[in-house]
N, C-alpha and C positions, 0 to 999 in steps of 0.2 A: 602346647606350641614353642619351637625352640626359639630364644630370645638369641639373637647375634650382637653381640655390646661390646664395643671395643671399648668401653671404662668402667667395666663392670667390676675391676679392682679398686676403682675410688670411692671414695668416700660421696653419696651424691649431695647436690647441694641443693638446698630449699628451695622449691620451685616456687613462685607466684601464683595463686588461684588464676588470675587472667591469662599468664604465661599457659599453665597447664590446660586451660579451656583452649589455648589456641594451639598448643602441639595437637592435642587428641581431636580437631576439628578439622584442622589443617592436615592432617594423616587421613580419617574419615574423608576429605573430598579428595585428595590428590587418590585413595587405592577403590574409590566409588561407592565405598559405601553410605554414601550422602551423593546421588548422581546428579548431572548438570539436567536442570532445572528443577532440583528437587524442594519445591517450598519451605522452608525453613521457622519454626517456630520455638520461640525459648522458652518457653514451658515446657514443651520438649524436650530439648536439647539439655536442658539443666536437669530435667530428671534422667535425662541418660548419661549425663557425665556426672551428677553428684555435685554439681559445685552452683553458686548461687546466680543469679540474675545478674548483678553488676558485673564480675568476670566472664561470664560469658556475652552479654553486651559487648566488653570491651573486646575482647578475641573476633566476634562478627566484624566491630569497628575497624580491625586490621585486616582482616581477612577481605574485606570489602575495600582499604587500601591499595591491597594489593592485587584486586580481581579475580579473588574466585568467589566472593561474593558480590551479589547484585545487589542494590538497597536502593528502592524507588519510591520515594515520599507518598505516601496515601494508598501502598500496592504494597502485595508481598515480595519478601526477603526470598532470595531464591540464589541456588546454587548457579556460578555461572556456565556458561556453555562450555564447550572443547573445540576450539576453531584451528584448524589447521593453517589456514592463514593468518591469523591472529599467530599462531607458533611459529608462523618463518620471521615475524617480527622480533617476537622474544628473543629467539635465537641470535638474529642479527646483532639484537642487543647484549646477548648471555657472552656472547663467544667472545667481544673486545673485552668483558670485564673479567671472564677464566682467564681468558691470556693475562693479564695482568696478575690475578690473584696468584696465580700458578709458579708463574716466576717471581713474585714475593717471598711466596711462602719457601718457597726450594731457597730461594737465600738469608729468610728472617729467623723459617722454623729453627727451636730448638729442641732438645734430646726429648724431650715427654713427645712432644706433637711427632717424632718421625718414630718412634715408638708406635705409638696409636696408631700411625698410617702404616707400620707394618701388622699389627691385630688386624685394623681393615682390611687390608688387601687379601690375608688368610680367612678372615670372615667372611668377605664377597663370596671367595670361593666353595665354600662351603653353602650357604645362602645359595648360588647357583645350584650345585650337586643335587643340593635337597628341591631343587624348585618350587622354594619359597619364595614369592615375590614381593608378600608382604614383609617378610623380614629384611628382601633385599632394598627395597623402596626406605626404611629406616635406616639401613647404613648408609643409603645414598644419602640422606638428612646427615646421617651422623660424620660421613666423609666431609660432605659439601662444610659443617661447622667446621671442623679440625684445619681444612682448607685456610677458610676464612677468618680463622682465632690466627693461625699461624701464618699469616701474609702481613697484618700490622697493619691493614688500612682498614678502619670499619666505614670507611664511606663507600668503600668497592663492596665491601661485605652487606651491607645492608641494601644496598643497590640491589647485588644482586639474588639475593634470597627470595623474594618472590619470582624471579624469574626461574629459580631453579625451582619453585614449586611447581608453576605451569608447567613446566618440563617434565616432571615428574608424573604428573596427573596424564601430560600426550601420551608420553612412553607407557607408562602404566596401561592406558586404555588399547594403544595401536600395536604394540610392540609385545610387551607382557611377556609370558612365560618362557618364550622358544626362544628369545634372544639374551636370555638371563647370563649364560657362557660367555657370550663374545664380548657385553655390557662390561662385564666382570673382569673378563683381560682390560680393555680399552682402560676402565679405571684403573686398573695395575701398574698402567705404564704412566699413569701420570703421577702414581702415586713411589714408581721407584724411582721416578724425576727430581720431586722429593726430598725423598729420604736420602739420597745421593749428592745433593744438596747440586742439581745442576739443572737451573734455569732454563736453560736451552732444552732438554729433554722434555722436562717436565711439559712447557710451552706446545711442543710441536703436539704431543700426545692431551693436550688440551684443545688443540686444535684440529686433532683429526676426532675427540671424542664429537665434537659441535659440528665436525662436515658429516660424521655419523649420522647425526640428528638430523640435521636439513635434509640429507640423503632420504631419511626413512619419511620424514614431514613430507618431503615434495610424491613419494611412491603414494602417500595416504591419501594427495589430492590428486594424483593422475586414477587414482579405482574408484572415486567418485563419480556417479552419476548425474546429469544433469550440468547443471552450472561448474561445477567441480568443487564447489565448494563443500568443502569438509567440518560438517558442526552436528558435536552431538547434543541433543539435549533432553534430560529426560529419558534416555534408556542409559544401560551399563554396558 
């Protein structure tokens, strides 16, 4: 599998085991390798990740805080469902934070962050052309991290990160490979605004991306039978 990394030239930082466990589990949940409703077993996850129980437990607690994992006392720990009604609320909140983050990033990003975004834009286009949705998801996470760091506001970044994970999973589940090229172009427009130092351009592009995600979510809801509730649990 091709790896699309915009930080491949940099010396990697040493990653804490709990952070590595979180990153790997988050990706497995987002890409439905751990599908909604799946029962999570700590021992099995430790073996799969080759990481000890304490870091894996810390990662699961963090994922539970972000509502990607459900932990119920004296009951099984499971991957949370994908719910379109809930996702509309996620986007309602995320849109405000993304508008703030992209505007600040356009004003505050240093030269290194702008170069990373240039590389990211090209990598997005390549992943879309290759129809590599898993690679695209990794790039989307990296894109969010670059903007989050560049905006200089850790409070906005930390509030937005779990919402971005939930959006990635919803998009992976319902939009997928068929819309990679369009999604790549929408991300490119945000990056162009940040790279050029134009907060208005960046924010308008961010607002357009959020509007696209809202429209896609409403389309999913309209396609549901029965009550109109779009909940995916226990199936990919």
